[in-house]
Every structure is written in structure tokens, then in C-alpha cells.
N, C-alpha and C positions, 0 to 999 in steps of 0.2 A: 718419337716422330717430330721432325724438326721443319720448320718454314722460315726461309730467309726473306727479308725484306730489304730491297736494295734500290739504287737509283740508276736510271737509264741514261741520264744525261750528265750535266755538270755539277749536279748536286742541287738541294734546295728545291726538290720536287715535292715534297710534303711527306716524306717517310715518317717523321715524328708522329704526326697526326694519325698515320695508318697504325703504326706500332702501338699508340695509345689506345686506339680503338680495339685492336686484336689482342691486346695484352688482357683484356677483359675475358677473353676465351682461351688464354694460355696459363700455363702454370709456372713457366720460367721464361725471361727476356734477357737475352744475351747481347751486350754491346761487344762486337768481335774485332774492331781495329780502329785506327785514327785517334785523335786526342781531342782537345777541347778548342780546336782551330776551327770548327764549324759547329753550327747549332741547329737545333729543332724549335721551332715556335708550336706551343701545344695549347689548346683552348678546350677546356672541359669544364664540369660543374664546379670545379675547384678554383677555376680563375684562368689566367692567361699566365703561361711560363715559357721562358726561353732556357732550353737544356743545351749544355755544351759538351759534356762528358758523361753524364748519367744515362743509363737506358730509358727510354720512353714509356716503360712499364711501371715507373716509380709511384704513379697514382693509384694503382690498384693494390690494395694491401695484402690481398691473397696471392699476389704474382712474387715469386722470388725474382729479383734482378741482379745479374752478374756482370761485372767488368771484367771481360775475357783477357786471355794471355796476350792477345794481339794488339792490346790498346796501349797507347802511349799515355801513360799515367801521370798527370799532374795531379800531385796527391793535394796539393794547397787548393786547387781549382775544385778537385772532387769534394773536399771538405767545405768549402765555401758554397758550393751547391747544395749540398746536404743541408747546411745550417740555414739557407735561405728557403728551403722547401719546408723545413721544420717550424720557422717562423710563420710560414702560411698555413700551418696545421696539417701538412702532409709529411707523415713519418714513412720514409720508404723501408721496404723489406729488401736489403742489398748486401752483397759481399763482393769482394775484389780477389781475383787469382793472385795467389801468392807466388805466381810465376811472371806476372805482368812486369814489363820494364818501367822503370822510374824516370820520369822527365825531371831534369834539375834546372836551377836557376840559370846556370851557365848555357844550357841549350837554347834558351830565350834570348840571351844575350848575343849568342853566336848569330842566330836567326837575324836579328835586328841589324847585327853590325854587317851582316852579308848584304843584306837589303840596301843598306846606306852605301856600301861599297859599289854595288851593281848600278844604282841610280836608276836612270831610265831604262835600263837593261835589266831590271829586277823581275822576279817572277810573281810579284804580287803577293807575296806571302803574308799571313796573318801575323807572323812574327811571334807565333806561339811555341816555336823551338822544335816543331816536328821534324824537320830534315835533319839538322843535326842530332837529334834523339835517335832515330831510325839508322844514321850512318853509325852512331856509336854502338847501336845495338848489333849490327851485322859486323861491325869491327871487332865485336866480343870484348869491348871494355865498359860495357854497361853494368846496370846493377838491377836486379830483380827484387820484387818486395821481400822475398823470403831472406834475401842478403841483409836487409835492413836490420833483422832481428840477431844479426851474428857482427855486430860493428866492430868488435875488438879484432875480429880475423881479417878485417878489409883493408888494414894499413898498406900492404904491397900492391892491392889492386887500386887503391884511391892514388897511390904514388904513380902506378902506371898510367892512370887515366889523366892526371895532371901534366906527366912527361910527354904524353902525346898530344895534349891539348896547347901546351905553353908556347912551342914554337910559332904555331899558327896565330894564337893569340897576340903575341908580342910583335911578329915580324909581319903579318898581313894587316893585323886591325889596329896595331899601336896601342894596345891595351895592356893594363897590369896582369901580371901572370897569375895563375890560380895557386893557391896555398893548400896543400892537402888537409891541413887542421881545419880549415873552413868548410871544405866538403865533408869531412867527417862529421862536422857539428850539424850541417844541414841534413845529412843522412839520419842522425839521430834524432831530429826534430820530426823528420818525415815519418820515421818509424813509429812514433808515439801516435800520431795523426791516424795512420793507416792500420795500426795492430788490431784494433776491434772488429775490422771487416776482412781481414786476410784470411783466405781459406783455400784448400786444394778444390779448385773448382770444376776440374776435369773429373774428379771422383764423383763429386755431386751430380754432374750432368750424366754420366756413365749409369748411376744408380737411377736417376729419373728416366732415362731411356728404358732401363730393364722393367720400370714401372708404367711404362707406356704413357709418361707424362708428355704434355704439349709444350715444346720448346719453339721459341720465337728468337731468331738470330737477326739484330739490327745492324745495318751497315751505315757508314757515314760518306757523305759525298755521293758522287755516280760514276758510271762506267768510264766517261771520258777523263777522269782524274787518276785513273788507274796507272801506275808507274809503267807497266808493260804495254797495255793496250790502250792506253788514253793519248792525249794530244801532247806527249812527251817533247820538250822537258817541263811544260807548263801543267804539271801534274802534282798530286800529293806524293807522299813518301811511303805509303802503305797501299795494300790492295782493297778497295771497295767492292770487289767483285765477290759473288755468291760462292765462287769457287774457294775462295778464301775462307769463308765463314767457318767451315768445320775446324780449320787449322786454328783460327783467331779464339775460337771458342773451345775446342779440344774434345771433339767428338769425331767418329768415324764420317767419312764423306757420304757413305752411302745412307746415312739417318737424314739428309736433307732431301725431303720429298716434294717439296713445292717451293717455287721461287717466284715471290710477288715483286714485280718490278714497277716501281712507282714512275709515273710519266707526268709531266706537266703538259697542260693544254696550249701553252706557248713555251718560249725559251727564255731563260736567264742564266746568268753566269757571274761568278766573281773570280777576279783574277785576270792574268794576261793569257794570251793563246789565241789561236783562230776560231772564229765563230762566224760562220758562213752566212746565217740568216739574221745576222744582229742589225737592228735598227738605231737611229740616232735622233737627237734633237727632240723637238716637241712629240714625235710619233712615239719615241721611246718614253719619253716621261709621261704621257697620257697612260701607256701600259703600266709603266712601273707604279704610279700612284693608286692603281686599281687592283694589282695583283697583291697575292699574299694575304696577310691579315690585316697590316697596317702598311702596305706598299712594300715593294720589292727593294728591301734594305737588308744587309747580312745580319744574322741574329748574333754573330759574335763580334763583328767589326763595326756595324751600322752604316757601312759605306754602301752608296747606291749600285745596284746589280746592273750589269749590261743586260740588255733586253733585245729579243728577237722574236720572229714568228715560229709557229712549230716546224720543226725540221724533221722530215720523214726519214731522210738518209741517216741522219745522227741517231734518231731514236730507234730505227730498226736495228742498226749496228749495236746499239746500246743494249737492247732486248737481247739480241742473240749472244753478245759476249757475256751477258749475264746468265745466259741459259733460262730466260723467263719462260714460265708455265702459266703466267696469267699477269695482267696489268691492272694496277690502280691508276685511274686518270683523275687528276686534281685540277682545280682552278678554271674549269670551263666557264664558271660564272663570271669570271673577270673579262670577259670578252663580250659581255652583253651590250657595250656601248658602240659597237661597231656595225656599219651598215654591211660591209663585205669583211671577211677574215682572210687575210693572206695566210697561205700555207707554203713552205718550201718543199716541193714534191721531188726535186732532182738537183743536181748540181751542174753547172757548165765549167769543164776543166779543159784549158786550152783548145777552146773551140768545140769540144766533144759534150755531149749531154751524158751524165753518168748517173746511175742510182746506187752506187755503193761508195762506201765511206773510205776515202783514201788516206795515205799516210800523211803525218803532219806538214811536211814542206809542201805537198800538193795543195793541202787544205788551205793555206795562205793564198793560192792562186785561184780557188774554186770560186763561182758566183752561183748566188741562189737563183732557181727556176721558179718562179712563184705562180701559184694558181690561187684563185680567189673564190671562197664559198659563201654562199649567203648567211649574213647574220640574222640575229632573232630580236635584236633591240629591246629587249625585256630584262628586268632584274629577276633571276631564278634563283638567286641565293637562299639556302635552306630548303629548296624542293626536295621532297621524299618520294614522289610518284614518277616513275619513269614514263608511264603512259600519258600523263599530263603535261609534260613538257612539250615546248614548241616543237615542232617538226625539224626545223633547222637545227636546234640543238641535237635531236637524236641522230640526224644526218652527219653532223659534225663528228659526234663520238663514233658513229659506224665507219666513217671515212678513216678516221685514225685506226681503228681495229683493223680494217682491211689492209691499211697502207703498211702497218709493222707487223702484221701477220701474227699477232698474239692475241687471244681473247681478253677483252676488258671486263673484268668481274667487279669491279669497284669504281665508282663514279662519284666523285667529291662535288657537291654543290655550295659548299661554304666552309668557313674556317673550324666550326664546332666540331666535336667528337662525333656527333650523330648526323652530321649534314652529309651523308652518305646514301647512295642508291646502290644496293648490292644486285648486280645483274646475273651474278651465278655463271657456273661454267657452262659454255655452249659449245657444240660441235662446229 
């Protein structure tokens, strides 16, 4: 049986915290897509950690962690994260799919050169090489982990790779062309770094399913960053939807029985694109410094996140496109400083009030329709008893549940692993 943990919005909803918690009840945790271009901040009894590529179950020694086939595998970043954890006394139980595609140095360089070329018209890329990586994967000129162990047979493929890249590199970016020998040298180095972890992970997962093991599928980013259903073209280059989870992991789709969609009690985003409920100036900074664990700043880039109020329209759409069966609501505690809490309950689009999520060009024209709910003006961080919470907190949570139409089964009250109230499934 498999459960997917995914995001409803732009990412940074708190999926890592939820995965860290639920890994204690899981046999296997699988990261199924994306790369080290985004991160999860996790706080548990072992300390405070920012993970970028590793599955968030690495802190539980009894849990097998898998980097799945759908991941953009930056092998050096993978090894650096492992080394950092081991220095902190955490020894992860982890393997890597031998069919995962390998992200190369040139992918990062291409990403950076393109953002520089676009200037103010850029996508807000983290410059981690993700878009060039996936472009090569689907152009069928990339390299899988298993290829690295057959380096001597790759000469023709490396030449093809360089021949495809060099006209772009020399003409558009005015950079020195790639040399096949240096690519081969890089592949040899990466082979030795990843060799101890490479496995046929699909076979491992199918065996686990036959033994009724509990599998947790962890996504990166959120629904609005999906290549097809998000705010295109200001999206990522892989699918963060639960529908992709069995593909990126390598299991049958019917094995995904539950989809926990993580929702933040306000909105935040990194990168460019439409953001209807966005706020600015001091109002945004007040919320930014109170959000997250140490403020709303990117775990990978450190850059300040764009801030906004809870968006009913966006979140309902995100839950629908994810196929959410339940919701984990995070960071309600960050709103305790407000007398009233604004909520974007609908959009005004070309003079009409709408409650559906429109396409990207229309989103740029949409304006928020704001409703204000009573605040609770108290510090509720670390609360564990739902019935003891102020009525205004419970009313806010139930407002969100009713607005998005999905039961809220987990309610986060702080950054720690156990700062969670389990509400359970309700009719």
C-alpha cells in the first residue's frame, strides 16, 4: 500500500515535516521527482536539517529511503547531503534507482546562462540545471545511473551529446564548446560516487508491495508548479502531482491508496508568475519573518519568498488536481499576531466574480476578493490538544476545510516533528 505526500500550491507547504513524521510509520520512503532545486526544512530530535535531494525519511534508521527513477539526480549534491548527515550522526538507509537520470555540470551552466540571457524576463530559476536536464532526458540524449558503469561503451553517445549541445553553447551563449573527453571524465567520477547506492529499485518496491509494506511517496514543490497543470511557463520541469508518483517511483498506479496534500495556512511562493493573493511591503515582511521555522526564505536559495494570504481558489484547484483524499494544514500558528486574518475567497476577473482557477494569462488579470476572519491573538505554537485551542483557531481551520472540500486530518502547530494534532478522517 502506498501513500503520496504532495503540495497543493507553489511548494514550501511543509511536506518534509509531514514525511519526516509519517516515515516513523512507513517501511519505505520514495522521492519520486524533481532535483535539488528545492528543499525541505526538518526539525526533529536529531536537530534542524535542510534536505534538497534526499527523501525526508532518512532520519528513521528502520525506513528504507529510495531516490526514484523520476528524480533529476545530481550525484555530487546527493553525496554532499549524505556526508553532512553522517557528520551529524545520522546514517541514512538509502538506495538510488539505477534508471534515474544523471544531472551533469553542463546542465547547471546552461541553466545559469539562460537566466542571464533572459534577464528581467527570466523564470526565477534556482540555476540547479533542472530544465536543461529534463530537456535532455526527453530528447533521449541523457545518461542513466546504470550507464555510468559501462563507460567504455558510451563514446558514441557522449559525442552525440556534445554535438547536440555545442551549437547552442557557442552560438547563443558564446561559451567554449564541450569536449567529449571531459564529459567521459565527469561520468567516471560520478560512477564511483553513486556505485554503492545503485539498485533496481522497481524490483525492491514490487517485492515490498507483495509483502504489504507501507510505502510513502514524497513529491517536491506543489501543484501550481506542474508543467501541464500549473502556471505555465513559470513552472518546474517535472510533475509534482500524485498522478506521477507511481511513474517516478516505478509501481502500479492502483497501489496509491491515499493522497495527503499539504496546505499552508497562508500563501508563499518562490520564483516568477501570477500570484493573485500576494501582499507587499511591511505587510508581507511581517508575515514572512513569522512564517516557517526561521522565516519564509528558500531552503535552497535563501531568497525571500513572495507572501500572500490563504487562497481558497488556488488551494481548492491544487487539491483537486492532486486528487487529495486528505489534507495536512501547516503553519496556522504563524498567524497568531493578527487581529483579523484576510482570506482570498474568490477572484474578480474582468468584472466578474469567479470561484474557479483560470488559465495563466487570465490569472495575471485576476484580483483577490478578500474576506476577513477573526484572529486569536495568542501564541499556539506546540499545542497538542485540539479542544483546548481558541475557538477562532478552530473556526479558521474548519473554514479552510469547508472551502476546499477535503477533510483536514493533520494540523501543524509548530516546526517540530511532533507539533501535530491528528484530527483523523471524518465524514
